[in-house]
Residue, then its C-alpha position, 0 to 999 in steps of 0.5 A: m500500499k505504501r508504494l500505490l500512496a507513493l506512485i499516486v503521490v508522484l502523479l498529483i506532483s507531474t499534476l501540479l508541476f506540467s498543468k498548464s494553467e488552464l482555465i474554465h468558464e461555465t454556461q448552463h449547457f458548457r464548460i470552456i476549457y483554455s489557455e491564455n493562449t486560446k483566448s480569443i477562440a475561447n471567448n468566440i465559442i462562449e458567444i455563441a455556444e448556448e445560441e447553437y444549442d437553441r438553434l438545434k433544439a429547435f431544429f431537433g425539437e428535443d431537449p437533451n439538457f446536457n452540460i459538457p466540457i469544450y476544451v480549446d487544445e494548443e497543442i494539436k498543430q493541423f485542425n479538427a474538432y470533434l466529439s468523443t464519447y470515451p469516457s464521457n461526452h465530451i468536445l475537443y477543438y483544436s487550435a489551429y489553421f482551418s482548411p480553406s474547406i471549412f472557413d465561412g468568415s467570422d461564421t467559421i466557429r460557429n459552424i463547426l461549433r454547430h457541427e459537432l453539437t450536432h453529434t453531441f444531441c444526436n448522441t444524447m437525445k436518448g430513449l430508454s438506452a438512457k438508464i444504461t448511459t447513466l449508469f455504464g457511461d456515454s458509450y453505451n448508447f446503444p441506438f447510437y452505434l448501431h444506427f448512426l452509419d458515418f454518411i448520417t452521423e457526418g451527414i447530419a452534421v454537415y447539413t446543419e452547419s450549411m443551414d445559413g447558407k454557408g458551410r460545406l453544402n454552399d461551397p461549388v470547390y468542395k462539392a465538385p466530387l459529387i459531380q465526377a463520381r457521377l461523370e465517373n459512373k461510379k457504383l455507390n451506394y449508401l453502404d459505400a459512404a456509411g464509413s468502411r473504407d480506409s483508403y483515398p477518398v476515405g473521408t469524402l464521402s460521408y461528409l460530402f454524399g452524406g451530407a448532400f444526400l440529407e440536404w436531397v432527402s429535405d428537398k423532397y420530403g421536408e426539415e421536419k420529416l429530415s429531423a424527425f427521421i433524426v431523432d427516431i433513430s436517436k431515441n429508440i432501439i429498434s429503428f434502424p435507418q432502413n426500416a425508420y426512413s420507409k416509415h418517415f418517407s415512404s421509400r427505401l432508403y436504397d431507392d431514394w439513394k440511387a435517386f439521388l444519384a441519378d439526380i446529379d448533373v453532369p455536363q455534357d462536352i468534356l474534354e479529357p486532359r493530356i496527363k503527364d503523370s499519374s498518382k493518387y494525390y497531388s497536393d500543389m502545383v508552382a512554376s518558375n522560369d516557366e519550369v513546373f513543379a508538383i508535390d507527389s503527396y502519395s510518393s513523398e516526392i518532389i517532381k518536375i514536369d518537362s515536355n516529355k516526363a515527370k521527373k523525381l527531384f528529391s523526397y520530401p516528409y509525406d503531408s497531404y496537405s504540403r505547399i510548394d514554391t521555388k526560386d534559383d534552385k531553392f524550394l520552400i515546402s511547407y509541412t503540417s500535421s498533428e505534431l508539426c507545422y513549418t515551413a523548410l528552406y531546401n536545395n534542389k537536392g532536398k537537404e533542409l538548409k532553414r526551417f520555419n516553425g510554425y508557418y503553414e505557408g512560404h513563398f520567395i518575393n524578390d530577395d526576401i521570403a514570406l511567411i503565414k502563421y495562425d495563432d489563436g484566431y488571428t492570421y499573421l504575415d512574416i518578411v523574414g527578418k524584417d516585418t511582421i503584420n498582423l491581418g486580423y481575426s477569422i481572416l484566410v490567408n493562403n497561395l501567396f504569390s508575387y505579382n510585378d515585385k509585389l507580394g500577393f495572396l488569396f484573402e478571405d474574410q466575413e465579406g467573401q474572397a479578394i486577391a490581396i495585393i501589398d503594396n504601402d498598403i494592403k489592396l483589396y480585389r474583391v472576387p464577385k460572389q458568384i464564383k467560388i476560389d481553390t488555388i491562384s498562382s503566378n507565373n511571368d505576373i500572370l495570375s492562373f487560378s481554379y474556381a467552381k459555381e454552384g452545381e459544377l466542376v472547378k474551371y480555370g480563370e485569370i485575372d488582370i490586376n491592373n485592369k481590374k478584370l476577371y476572365l473564366s472559362d467554361t470549359n469542362i475538363n474530366g478531373g476539373i482543373y486544380n492547382p493550375v498554372r501558367v507556362k507560354d501557351e501551356i496551363y499545368f494543373i492538378s486532376k482529381f479523379f474519384s480515386s486518384s489524381a494526375v498532373s495535366y497540361i491543355s492548351i490556352e486555345d483549347i480553353s476560351l476565356k469569354e466570360e468578365y468580371e469587375l474586381t472591386e478595389e478596397t483598402y484593407l484597413i488592420a484591426d488592432k487586437k482585441e483584449v478578450l475578457i472572460d470571466k473565468k476560474s482555474y481548471n483543475p484537472i483532478l476535480s474535472v475528472q468525468k464520470g467515465q465509463i464500465l467495461p465488461f471485462a478485466g485488464t492490465s495496463s502495463n509494460i511489464l506485465t500481461y494479465s487479462g480475464f472476466g472482470i469489470t473495468w472503469i475507466s475515466a478521464d478529465p476533459t483534456e484527455k490529459l489525465n486518466f485513470a484505470i481500475s479493474s479487478g477479475f478472475e484471470q481464467n489461466s493462472k485462475r487467480l483474483f486480481l486487482t488493477l490500479n492505473a493513473s497517467y498525466n501526459n507522459i507519467k503512467a503509474s500502476f499498480f498490480i495485486n493477486e494472491n501470489r504477487s503484486l507490481s508497482e510501475l511507474t512509466y515516463t515517455k516522451e516522444f520527439f518528432f523531426k521531419s514528420s509524424l513518420n521521423k521520431l525519436k521516442l524515449q520510455n522508462t519503467l522503474y518496477f517494484m515486484t514482490p514476492s522477489n523485492k526486487l527494484s529493476n529498470n527497463f529504458y528503450i529509446s528508438y529512432k525512426d524514419l519512414h517516407f511512405k511511396g504509395r504504391s501500396r498501402y504499406d509500401y515504405s522507405g525507410y527504418n527503424i532503430y531501437l535500444n532495449l536494456y533491461n537492468l543494463s542488458p541490452i537487447v539492440g535491433t533495426i526494423v528495415y523498410i524496403p519498397g517497390i511493387f512488393p514491399t518488404e520489411v526486415s527486423l533483425s534484433y540481436s540480445v548480448k546478453s543470451k547471445y542469439v540473432s533473431l532474423t525476420t523477413t516479410t514481403h508483401l505479394l498481393t495487395f488488393e484494394v476491395q473497398k466495397s460493400l458486399y449489400p444487401l449483407p451488412l458487410y465492407i470489404t477494405v484489402i485483401d492482402l497475400k504475404g511471405g516470410v522467412s525467419s530465422y533464430i540463430y543462437k551459438s552454432n543452431i540457426i533454426n528457420s521457419y517459412s510462412l504464407n499469410l492470406s488476409l482478409t479485412l472487413a468492417p460491419t454496415i452497423g452504426r458506429i461500428t462500421k470502424a471496427y476492423s476485422k481480420l481474418e487471416f489463414i496462415a500456412t507455416y513451415g518449420t520441420k513440419w507443415n502447419f495450418s491455422f486461423n486466426f481472427s483479429y479486430y481493431y478499430 
């Protein structure tokens, strides 16, 4: 018991020492948790939260009367917001740069909050299951998990965020993939958008197709019937979506989905692009001195496009949102992920020369470098070593470019989009609201952009700033025109097909620039940063631990000991998810013993205690990860100090690893790089490495050596065939993601003895298309091994 108390004291001290002085403000239905670094966004949420609660209460005709936390997290670098039911309902909101697809000026935070509150309403409008969730935890809302296929979950949230004429359903660029899928005659049923798909375009189907379908339903049957349908499947455990849909709309869900797809209009005259290079995903393109460069995000490569082919220049850290600029054989490449946000300067061999942390985009302007960063809702423009300009709150700035030796960028605020040019002041040239510009670039002072109108593919346009004219092409190109740059009389661009993309080009003669708009000019007045005053109090993680949930099994959460069996586990955490607790007790079937485990962690420190009638274990672990170029390039340190009875032995286990991987994109297993590690158990080392060899047959080679035992273990695994099925088995409630065939050779070398074994593994990954369980993947494996004789086995596993 003394050891347990000591562990608890260590954890409590670490909670007090490492807490970032977070604050909390309470309203009728919300507790907003934030820090001094996120108080502008927190204040924005505080101002609108109760309004949005009342808005959704009126929409659904239900008052769930919840009171939940909203945590504004400043540590994550890539924006996201989500409702978590683990261990109790709470909303996490990342204070990071907004993606253009969700930006709506001053209504951005309102729409995002309404989106997440819609999830919260759907998960708290409870019928008979309310008593179960009250007792066991919010995750036991059975109607929500059984009925809310992803296209319904995300679809209704995208629908409500778009109710005021903004949101994603009112963005023609965001909706263009609907037309592309129809153009390619993709045979999609609603189960394909149910949430099981795990490859590109993994996120598009549930959000875009779900939102557009429910908008179609609302237009056809009325918004009241749509909200009644959502309330029905939220509250009634026997109201499965297919049956409830027929009850409320007198039509089959399957038939209406087909009718919805058939109602998507496609253009009649389509030109095919001339393709230079194909891949899964390109994130940006730039031209300099009539040379064209692109980022192939799927293979993590910078490529140069010449008249004959695409030439690979060098690899860079994988990220699907990277931006690129180039000048004089130097490159600025921006990288943003959950762990890192930076713009780095590279030479033409891929060597990093300098890094600018915290900036999501950069651009060469004359002899300077311009950079953009985001901080607590404010956008800043930095000219390195010269000036910093606060562009204001809730402003979207991206697509930096040069025009007549002046810096420009795509600008958006509550009034809409504009082209910004910086001279002595900032001039805005307002874009007509009939179009939505996706990206803009310059080459030899020609401003090229991609745009869309409602119900159309993404097309090409040009801007004449001097004459304040905007010219549009009405030519439809299969795959659309994204990230265009003009080089003399040719336009290079990215084609985005349903499940792939390409670097393409077309002659300017094939794209007639006919329609023109007059740009209105105004001078942008930069507002001072507002001082935010919030009625607040200090946030205490320990006093804010949520009610938690109960799990119907028992097990350890230890780095040293694995123990599981029949029993019960209670887990909980504070709303920031930094402080976590778990208590588990049960009966271990193999040892036939009762056991009890206690676990608590805060950030990087974790304490655990295990006891049964035979022994006890006290454990204290510290874990820290350092990220370098990407989320796949990191150093991990972990040290575990533990004491076990009856041996009364104090032991230590130290682990250090360094990983540097690049995703090459030919298949989901196609990586290049390595992972090396050292494990010291009471100063007895085991060293090892895993080498990843990319190619048609991706291979992993694992080698480890124990200094004390003097054994060598060598394993080689090769993926011989990987087939992306990504298809539902309608009418069966199953979805197949991937079929994989791999072979392996394992060698164990001890002294002069070598033991070899060979294996062949065929795996099939399935997911049920039932409610939120669609992402509970099951892997069926048929395994053949040969050592001294053949052995055949079957394995079943699952993961979420």
